[in-house]
SELODREN-278967 format. One record per residue (C-alpha): residue number from 1; residue in one letter; x, y, z. Coordinates in Angstrom, 2 decimals, always signed. Layout:
<atoms>
ATOM, NUM, a, X, Y, Z
...
</atoms>
This chain:
<atoms>
ATOM, 1, m, -58.93, +110.19, +105.20
ATOM, 2, p, -58.33, +106.93, +103.28
ATOM, 3, d, -55.85, +106.98, +100.47
ATOM, 4, r, -57.47, +107.75, +97.14
ATOM, 5, v, -57.39, +104.91, +94.57
ATOM, 6, k, -54.80, +105.70, +91.99
ATOM, 7, r, -56.07, +105.80, +88.43
ATOM, 8, p, -54.01, +104.12, +85.72
ATOM, 9, p, -52.03, +106.47, +83.53
ATOM, 10, l, -53.90, +107.88, +80.54
ATOM, 11, w, -51.56, +106.13, +78.12
ATOM, 12, l, -52.36, +102.73, +79.67
ATOM, 13, t, -56.11, +103.35, +79.46
ATOM, 14, l, -55.82, +104.35, +75.80
ATOM, 15, a, -53.63, +101.32, +75.09
ATOM, 16, i, -56.21, +98.95, +76.62
ATOM, 17, l, -59.06, +100.58, +74.69
ATOM, 18, g, -57.01, +100.38, +71.50
ATOM, 19, l, -56.33, +96.68, +72.06
ATOM, 20, i, -60.03, +96.00, +72.65
ATOM, 21, l, -60.88, +97.88, +69.45
ATOM, 22, v, -58.29, +95.96, +67.43
ATOM, 23, l, -59.49, +92.63, +68.80
ATOM, 24, g, -63.10, +93.56, +68.03
ATOM, 25, l, -62.25, +94.55, +64.46
ATOM, 26, a, -60.17, +91.39, +63.95
ATOM, 27, t, -62.99, +89.21, +65.23
ATOM, 28, g, -65.42, +90.91, +62.82
ATOM, 29, v, -63.06, +90.51, +59.87
ATOM, 30, f, -62.26, +86.87, +60.60
ATOM, 31, w, -65.67, +85.87, +62.01
ATOM, 32, d, -66.58, +83.68, +59.04
ATOM, 33, d, -63.22, +81.91, +59.21
ATOM, 34, l, -63.62, +81.33, +62.95
ATOM, 35, q, -67.09, +79.87, +62.47
ATOM, 36, r, -65.93, +77.63, +59.63
ATOM, 37, t, -63.02, +76.37, +61.70
ATOM, 38, a, -65.40, +75.42, +64.51
ATOM, 39, l, -67.36, +73.23, +62.06
ATOM, 40, d, -64.31, +71.48, +60.60
ATOM, 41, p, -64.31, +67.77, +61.64
ATOM, 42, k, -60.50, +67.95, +61.64
ATOM, 43, i, -60.09, +64.40, +60.37
ATOM, 44, p, -59.16, +63.31, +56.83
ATOM, 45, f, -62.10, +61.74, +55.03
ATOM, 46, q, -59.91, +58.76, +54.10
ATOM, 47, t, -59.66, +57.79, +57.80
ATOM, 48, y, -63.19, +58.86, +58.71
ATOM, 49, h, -65.74, +56.28, +59.87
ATOM, 50, p, -69.17, +57.45, +58.63
ATOM, 51, p, -72.41, +56.93, +60.55
ATOM, 52, k, -74.43, +53.77, +60.04
ATOM, 53, a, -76.13, +53.45, +56.64
ATOM, 54, p, -79.91, +53.83, +56.44
ATOM, 55, d, -82.12, +50.83, +55.68
ATOM, 56, y, -84.76, +52.08, +53.30
ATOM, 57, a, -86.99, +49.10, +54.01
ATOM, 58, s, -87.52, +50.69, +57.44
ATOM, 59, e, -89.89, +53.62, +57.95
ATOM, 60, s, -87.29, +55.21, +60.23
ATOM, 61, a, -85.09, +55.82, +57.17
ATOM, 62, w, -87.65, +58.24, +55.73
ATOM, 63, y, -88.62, +61.75, +56.75
ATOM, 64, l, -91.91, +61.50, +54.85
ATOM, 65, l, -93.94, +58.59, +53.48
ATOM, 66, p, -97.53, +58.43, +52.19
ATOM, 67, t, -99.99, +56.85, +54.61
ATOM, 68, d, -101.18, +54.32, +51.99
ATOM, 69, p, -98.40, +53.74, +49.45
ATOM, 70, v, -99.95, +50.68, +47.81
ATOM, 71, h, -103.59, +51.57, +47.22
ATOM, 72, a, -103.10, +54.92, +45.52
ATOM, 73, p, -106.05, +56.36, +43.56
ATOM, 74, a, -105.98, +56.26, +39.78
ATOM, 75, g, -103.93, +59.12, +38.37
ATOM, 76, a, -101.94, +59.59, +41.58
ATOM, 77, v, -98.56, +61.27, +41.24
ATOM, 78, d, -95.55, +60.80, +43.50
ATOM, 79, v, -93.04, +63.42, +44.66
ATOM, 80, f, -89.52, +62.26, +45.59
ATOM, 81, f, -88.02, +65.01, +47.74
ATOM, 82, l, -84.34, +65.45, +48.68
ATOM, 83, s, -83.77, +67.79, +51.60
ATOM, 84, p, -81.26, +70.61, +51.76
ATOM, 85, t, -78.55, +70.64, +54.40
ATOM, 86, t, -79.74, +70.46, +58.01
ATOM, 87, y, -76.44, +69.37, +59.64
ATOM, 88, d, -73.77, +71.94, +60.53
ATOM, 89, g, -70.77, +69.66, +61.06
ATOM, 90, g, -68.10, +69.85, +63.73
ATOM, 91, e, -68.02, +66.16, +64.66
ATOM, 92, q, -68.86, +64.43, +61.40
ATOM, 93, w, -68.31, +64.96, +57.70
ATOM, 94, n, -71.70, +63.34, +57.05
ATOM, 95, a, -74.75, +63.54, +59.27
ATOM, 96, p, -76.19, +60.54, +61.13
ATOM, 97, i, -79.74, +59.96, +59.90
ATOM, 98, d, -80.98, +60.15, +63.49
ATOM, 99, d, -79.44, +63.57, +64.17
ATOM, 100, r, -82.09, +65.20, +66.37
ATOM, 101, r, -81.25, +68.82, +65.61
ATOM, 102, g, -81.29, +68.11, +61.88
ATOM, 103, d, -84.61, +66.29, +62.16
ATOM, 104, k, -86.13, +69.24, +64.01
ATOM, 105, l, -84.83, +71.67, +61.39
ATOM, 106, f, -86.26, +69.55, +58.59
ATOM, 107, r, -89.70, +69.31, +60.17
ATOM, 108, r, -89.87, +72.91, +61.37
ATOM, 109, v, -88.28, +74.72, +58.40
ATOM, 110, m, -87.34, +72.68, +55.33
ATOM, 111, a, -90.42, +70.48, +54.92
ATOM, 112, p, -93.06, +73.22, +55.43
ATOM, 113, n, -91.32, +75.67, +53.08
ATOM, 114, y, -89.91, +73.45, +50.34
ATOM, 115, a, -91.82, +70.15, +50.39
ATOM, 116, g, -95.01, +72.03, +51.28
ATOM, 117, p, -95.65, +73.34, +47.73
ATOM, 118, f, -95.99, +69.71, +46.57
ATOM, 119, v, -98.46, +68.50, +49.20
ATOM, 120, r, -101.40, +69.22, +46.85
ATOM, 121, v, -99.49, +67.95, +43.84
ATOM, 122, g, -98.60, +64.39, +44.84
ATOM, 123, r, -97.73, +61.84, +47.52
ATOM, 124, l, -94.44, +62.71, +49.18
ATOM, 125, y, -91.45, +60.43, +49.71
ATOM, 126, a, -88.49, +62.08, +51.47
ATOM, 127, p, -85.57, +59.81, +52.40
ATOM, 128, r, -83.14, +60.51, +55.19
ATOM, 129, y, -79.57, +60.32, +53.95
ATOM, 130, r, -76.13, +60.86, +55.38
ATOM, 131, q, -75.96, +64.35, +54.01
ATOM, 132, a, -72.70, +66.22, +53.72
ATOM, 133, s, -72.37, +68.81, +56.47
ATOM, 134, l, -72.81, +72.54, +56.00
ATOM, 135, y, -69.04, +72.83, +56.46
ATOM, 136, s, -68.49, +70.70, +53.34
ATOM, 137, e, -70.33, +73.35, +51.32
ATOM, 138, l, -68.22, +76.20, +52.69
ATOM, 139, t, -64.86, +74.85, +51.55
ATOM, 140, l, -63.36, +73.43, +48.35
ATOM, 141, r, -61.19, +70.91, +50.22
ATOM, 142, e, -60.98, +67.42, +48.73
ATOM, 143, d, -62.28, +65.97, +52.02
ATOM, 144, a, -65.44, +68.05, +51.64
ATOM, 145, q, -65.91, +66.88, +48.07
ATOM, 146, e, -65.57, +63.28, +49.23
ATOM, 147, a, -68.32, +63.89, +51.80
ATOM, 148, r, -70.65, +65.17, +49.09
ATOM, 149, r, -69.90, +62.24, +46.82
ATOM, 150, f, -70.49, +59.89, +49.74
ATOM, 151, a, -73.97, +61.39, +50.32
ATOM, 152, y, -74.93, +60.44, +46.78
ATOM, 153, g, -74.55, +56.73, +47.62
ATOM, 154, d, -77.46, +56.92, +50.07
ATOM, 155, v, -79.62, +58.97, +47.72
ATOM, 156, a, -79.00, +56.56, +44.83
ATOM, 157, e, -79.97, +53.60, +47.03
ATOM, 158, a, -83.10, +55.37, +48.30
ATOM, 159, f, -84.22, +56.20, +44.76
ATOM, 160, r, -83.62, +52.63, +43.56
ATOM, 161, f, -85.68, +51.34, +46.50
ATOM, 162, y, -88.42, +53.85, +45.72
ATOM, 163, l, -88.61, +52.86, +42.05
ATOM, 164, q, -88.57, +49.11, +42.75
ATOM, 165, r, -90.75, +48.89, +45.85
ATOM, 166, q, -92.83, +52.04, +46.23
ATOM, 167, n, -93.52, +53.76, +42.92
ATOM, 168, q, -95.74, +51.06, +41.38
ATOM, 169, g, -95.36, +52.59, +37.91
ATOM, 170, r, -96.88, +55.98, +38.79
ATOM, 171, p, -95.81, +59.35, +37.32
ATOM, 172, f, -93.44, +61.17, +39.66
ATOM, 173, i, -91.79, +64.52, +40.29
ATOM, 174, l, -88.19, +64.75, +41.47
ATOM, 175, v, -87.42, +67.66, +43.83
ATOM, 176, g, -84.05, +68.57, +45.29
ATOM, 177, v, -83.10, +71.68, +47.23
ATOM, 178, e, -79.50, +72.96, +47.47
ATOM, 179, q, -77.36, +69.87, +48.31
ATOM, 180, g, -80.42, +67.75, +47.52
ATOM, 181, g, -80.62, +69.45, +44.11
ATOM, 182, l, -77.02, +68.56, +43.26
ATOM, 183, l, -77.69, +64.93, +44.20
ATOM, 184, a, -80.95, +64.92, +42.22
ATOM, 185, d, -79.04, +66.12, +39.16
ATOM, 186, r, -76.89, +62.99, +39.30
ATOM, 187, l, -79.98, +60.81, +39.82
ATOM, 188, l, -81.39, +62.25, +36.62
ATOM, 189, a, -78.18, +61.43, +34.75
ATOM, 190, e, -77.73, +57.91, +36.11
ATOM, 191, q, -81.17, +56.51, +36.95
ATOM, 192, v, -83.78, +58.52, +35.06
ATOM, 193, a, -82.47, +59.64, +31.67
ATOM, 194, p, -80.93, +56.27, +30.64
ATOM, 195, d, -84.13, +54.27, +31.37
ATOM, 196, p, -86.92, +55.05, +28.87
ATOM, 197, a, -89.64, +53.61, +31.13
ATOM, 198, v, -88.59, +55.73, +34.13
ATOM, 199, r, -88.02, +58.82, +32.03
ATOM, 200, a, -91.52, +58.50, +30.52
ATOM, 201, r, -93.03, +58.69, +34.01
ATOM, 202, l, -91.05, +61.77, +35.09
ATOM, 203, v, -93.39, +64.75, +35.24
ATOM, 204, a, -90.56, +67.23, +35.91
ATOM, 205, a, -87.50, +67.77, +38.08
ATOM, 206, y, -87.21, +70.85, +40.28
ATOM, 207, l, -83.64, +71.57, +41.38
ATOM, 208, i, -84.11, +74.55, +43.70
ATOM, 209, r, -81.20, +76.82, +44.68
ATOM, 210, t, -78.99, +74.55, +42.59
ATOM, 211, i, -76.32, +75.38, +40.01
ATOM, 212, i, -76.48, +73.13, +36.94
ATOM, 213, p, -74.36, +73.54, +33.77
ATOM, 214, a, -76.43, +74.48, +30.72
ATOM, 215, d, -74.28, +72.76, +28.11
ATOM, 216, n, -75.21, +69.12, +28.87
ATOM, 217, p, -78.27, +68.78, +31.13
ATOM, 218, p, -79.48, +65.21, +31.79
ATOM, 219, i, -82.96, +66.07, +30.47
ATOM, 220, p, -84.18, +69.11, +28.47
ATOM, 221, p, -84.78, +72.37, +30.39
ATOM, 222, c, -88.41, +73.42, +30.82
ATOM, 223, a, -89.21, +75.87, +28.02
ATOM, 224, m, -92.85, +76.56, +28.91
ATOM, 225, r, -95.33, +75.78, +31.68
ATOM, 226, a, -97.59, +73.29, +29.87
ATOM, 227, e, -94.73, +70.83, +29.36
ATOM, 228, a, -93.58, +67.61, +31.02
ATOM, 229, h, -90.38, +65.51, +31.12
ATOM, 230, c, -88.24, +68.59, +31.73
ATOM, 231, l, -85.82, +70.21, +34.17
ATOM, 232, a, -86.38, +73.40, +36.18
ATOM, 233, a, -83.17, +74.49, +37.93
ATOM, 234, w, -82.25, +77.84, +39.43
ATOM, 235, m, -80.02, +79.61, +41.94
ATOM, 236, t, -81.44, +82.75, +43.54
ATOM, 237, l, -79.71, +85.94, +44.67
ATOM, 238, r, -81.31, +89.18, +45.79
ATOM, 239, a, -80.38, +92.32, +43.88
ATOM, 240, d, -78.21, +93.58, +46.75
ATOM, 241, e, -76.38, +90.23, +46.83
ATOM, 242, f, -75.90, +90.06, +43.09
ATOM, 243, p, -72.40, +91.60, +43.01
ATOM, 244, r, -71.13, +88.32, +44.47
ATOM, 245, a, -72.81, +86.20, +41.76
ATOM, 246, q, -69.53, +85.61, +39.93
ATOM, 247, t, -67.81, +84.50, +43.13
ATOM, 248, l, -70.68, +82.08, +43.73
ATOM, 249, l, -70.27, +80.61, +40.24
ATOM, 250, d, -66.49, +80.45, +40.53
ATOM, 251, r, -66.77, +78.38, +43.73
ATOM, 252, a, -69.61, +76.14, +42.52
ATOM, 253, l, -69.01, +72.42, +42.11
ATOM, 254, v, -70.89, +70.29, +39.58
ATOM, 255, w, -70.68, +66.67, +38.47
ATOM, 256, g, -67.98, +65.68, +36.01
ATOM, 257, p, -68.29, +62.86, +33.45
ATOM, 258, h, -67.02, +60.18, +35.86
ATOM, 259, g, -68.97, +61.12, +38.97
ATOM, 260, e, -66.32, +63.49, +40.26
ATOM, 261, l, -67.01, +67.05, +41.41
ATOM, 262, v, -65.45, +69.76, +39.27
ATOM, 263, g, -65.61, +73.54, +38.91
ATOM, 264, l, -67.77, +75.28, +36.33
ATOM, 265, n, -64.73, +76.82, +34.63
ATOM, 266, g, -66.78, +79.50, +32.91
ATOM, 267, r, -69.60, +77.22, +31.68
ATOM, 268, k, -73.05, +78.80, +31.50
ATOM, 269, t, -75.68, +77.65, +33.98
ATOM, 270, l, -79.37, +76.83, +33.71
ATOM, 271, c, -81.78, +79.42, +35.07
ATOM, 272, f, -85.49, +78.69, +35.34
ATOM, 273, n, -87.77, +81.57, +36.29
ATOM, 274, p, -90.62, +80.30, +38.53
ATOM, 275, l, -92.72, +83.40, +37.79
ATOM, 276, l, -92.70, +82.59, +34.06
ATOM, 277, g, -92.54, +78.80, +34.20
ATOM, 278, a, -89.66, +78.76, +31.72
ATOM, 279, t, -85.90, +78.71, +31.37
ATOM, 280, t, -85.50, +82.19, +29.96
ATOM, 281, d, -83.74, +85.53, +30.46
ATOM, 282, a, -87.02, +87.44, +30.07
ATOM, 283, p, -87.93, +89.69, +33.05
ATOM, 284, a, -90.93, +88.95, +35.25
ATOM, 285, s, -92.54, +91.72, +37.30
ATOM, 286, a, -93.70, +91.26, +40.87
ATOM, 287, r, -97.35, +91.25, +39.77
ATOM, 288, l, -96.74, +87.72, +38.40
ATOM, 289, n, -95.66, +86.44, +41.83
ATOM, 290, l, -98.61, +84.27, +42.90
ATOM, 291, g, -97.55, +84.02, +46.50
ATOM, 292, s, -94.54, +83.95, +48.80
ATOM, 293, a, -94.86, +82.19, +52.15
ATOM, 294, n, -93.06, +81.85, +55.46
ATOM, 295, a, -94.25, +78.43, +56.58
ATOM, 296, t, -91.63, +77.90, +59.30
ATOM, 297, g, -93.14, +76.36, +62.41
ATOM, 298, l, -96.46, +75.43, +60.79
ATOM, 299, e, -97.93, +71.97, +61.25
ATOM, 300, w, -96.95, +69.64, +58.43
ATOM, 301, d, -99.20, +70.07, +55.35
ATOM, 302, a, -100.91, +73.15, +56.85
ATOM, 303, r, -101.65, +75.74, +54.18
ATOM, 304, p, -99.55, +78.88, +54.82
ATOM, 305, a, -100.78, +82.42, +54.26
ATOM, 306, f, -99.62, +83.66, +50.84
ATOM, 307, l, -98.28, +87.15, +50.24
ATOM, 308, p, -98.52, +87.84, +46.48
ATOM, 309, r, -96.46, +90.30, +44.41
ATOM, 310, q, -93.48, +90.16, +46.75
ATOM, 311, v, -90.62, +89.88, +44.25
ATOM, 312, s, -89.78, +90.41, +40.61
ATOM, 313, a, -87.33, +87.98, +38.99
ATOM, 314, q, -85.01, +87.78, +35.99
ATOM, 315, c, -82.26, +85.37, +34.99
ATOM, 316, v, -79.01, +87.29, +34.57
ATOM, 317, d, -75.84, +85.43, +33.60
ATOM, 318, g, -77.34, +82.13, +34.73
ATOM, 319, v, -78.48, +83.31, +38.19
ATOM, 320, l, -82.03, +84.31, +39.14
ATOM, 321, r, -81.86, +87.91, +40.35
ATOM, 322, i, -84.81, +88.91, +42.50
ATOM, 323, s, -85.90, +92.17, +44.04
ATOM, 324, a, -85.99, +92.66, +47.80
ATOM, 325, p, -89.26, +91.22, +49.20
ATOM, 326, k, -91.78, +93.83, +50.26
ATOM, 327, s, -92.63, +92.12, +53.55
ATOM, 328, g, -90.36, +91.86, +56.58
ATOM, 329, a, -91.54, +88.25, +56.97
ATOM, 330, f, -88.86, +87.27, +54.46
ATOM, 331, s, -85.65, +88.10, +56.29
ATOM, 332, r, -82.85, +85.79, +57.39
ATOM, 333, q, -83.11, +84.58, +60.98
ATOM, 334, g, -81.09, +82.42, +63.35
ATOM, 335, s, -77.44, +81.71, +64.06
ATOM, 336, w, -74.49, +82.21, +61.73
ATOM, 337, a, -74.85, +78.62, +60.52
ATOM, 338, d, -78.63, +78.97, +60.04
ATOM, 339, r, -78.09, +82.01, +57.83
ATOM, 340, k, -75.75, +79.96, +55.63
ATOM, 341, k, -78.46, +77.37, +54.99
ATOM, 342, v, -81.54, +77.59, +52.79
ATOM, 343, p, -83.82, +80.42, +54.02
ATOM, 344, g, -86.74, +79.60, +56.31
ATOM, 345, y, -89.28, +80.87, +53.77
ATOM, 346, n, -90.15, +80.28, +50.13
ATOM, 347, l, -90.57, +83.33, +47.90
ATOM, 348, f, -92.01, +81.15, +45.09
ATOM, 349, y, -94.22, +78.82, +47.14
ATOM, 350, a, -97.48, +79.33, +45.23
ATOM, 351, d, -95.65, +79.71, +41.89
ATOM, 352, v, -93.91, +76.33, +42.20
ATOM, 353, e, -97.15, +74.68, +43.32
ATOM, 354, a, -99.04, +76.04, +40.30
ATOM, 355, d, -96.18, +75.15, +37.97
ATOM, 356, a, -96.06, +71.55, +39.20
ATOM, 357, l, -99.84, +71.14, +38.90
ATOM, 358, a, -99.70, +72.42, +35.30
ATOM, 359, r, -96.96, +69.93, +34.40
ATOM, 360, v, -98.89, +67.07, +36.00
ATOM, 361, a, -101.88, +68.07, +33.88
ATOM, 362, a, -99.67, +68.13, +30.76
ATOM, 363, l, -98.51, +64.55, +31.39
ATOM, 364, t, -101.61, +62.90, +32.86
ATOM, 365, g, -104.49, +64.98, +31.60
ATOM, 366, r, -105.58, +65.56, +35.19
ATOM, 367, a, -107.10, +68.98, +35.79
ATOM, 368, a, -104.40, +71.38, +36.98
ATOM, 369, g, -106.15, +72.14, +40.26
ATOM, 370, a, -107.23, +68.56, +41.05
ATOM, 371, q, -106.11, +66.79, +44.22
ATOM, 372, p, -103.97, +63.63, +43.84
</atoms>
């Protein structure tokens, strides 16, 4: 008979199993760190050569433009939209404007869910810009702060071009989501608030999933729905995520007086409640939720199916605390990096749309449900 295969000693088998278990636990514990490290460009920003600057006179420098920007109907309103992060990082601190994966993510996820609520409000302008990578938002390194400051240069140039060449004196809404919201905050401070003519045309600014200090906002916070020339800014956390709210605030960066990024250092933050249309700590029950939507993958400007009464909301310590959505359509999907970005759904889709229409009506006298 052939020799029987000798089995390894029991102690060796247990040792190997123990090593596998330890490695598995270590990978789980340090998974976030490993993923962040993979996205690190590993080059100092001071020696970094950024991608080519966009030329806003070219259509290719814009995600979205109206089909007829010159012959707009009387009473038309514009919407200037700044996208959230679509670029992970790894090779660059700042994204090339022709990054294909980022473009696909914008058109499949970000535009339908976050620009979509404004399709029936006004004519959309969305510039491409060399946005700071997702990695820059996951670290407090000075290099990452430089990348975020650098992104503002493109946004400032795009907004100047829009005002001078595209706006034609029309009322406009400024919308920024996440990184786009932080950049929009600085636009308000530097290009909107100081210019009376521009400020008079601002319907409202929506800074979504954005932390803004409450002590010195560039324009007054929105106090009620039938009001124009005001700022609606909020950062959202679900009730089960809320224990980390203080950590979120401690790590947040906001603009300092000289265009630098600084910590909050205990300052209170603005919190607008989309269910109430006001910057307030009052609670809002789920019955006020006009409609949440998961518009990911829909054709651009297609009307998504609304699911009303999905979440309640209340501002607590400057952060909008929401209940868990009732539908499974509103759960995080995708890779580790995708789950760190803005969600692929909008829990306040119909609420923001109605709010914007009401503010347009307050400024222009146009009926709140009228098409632009």
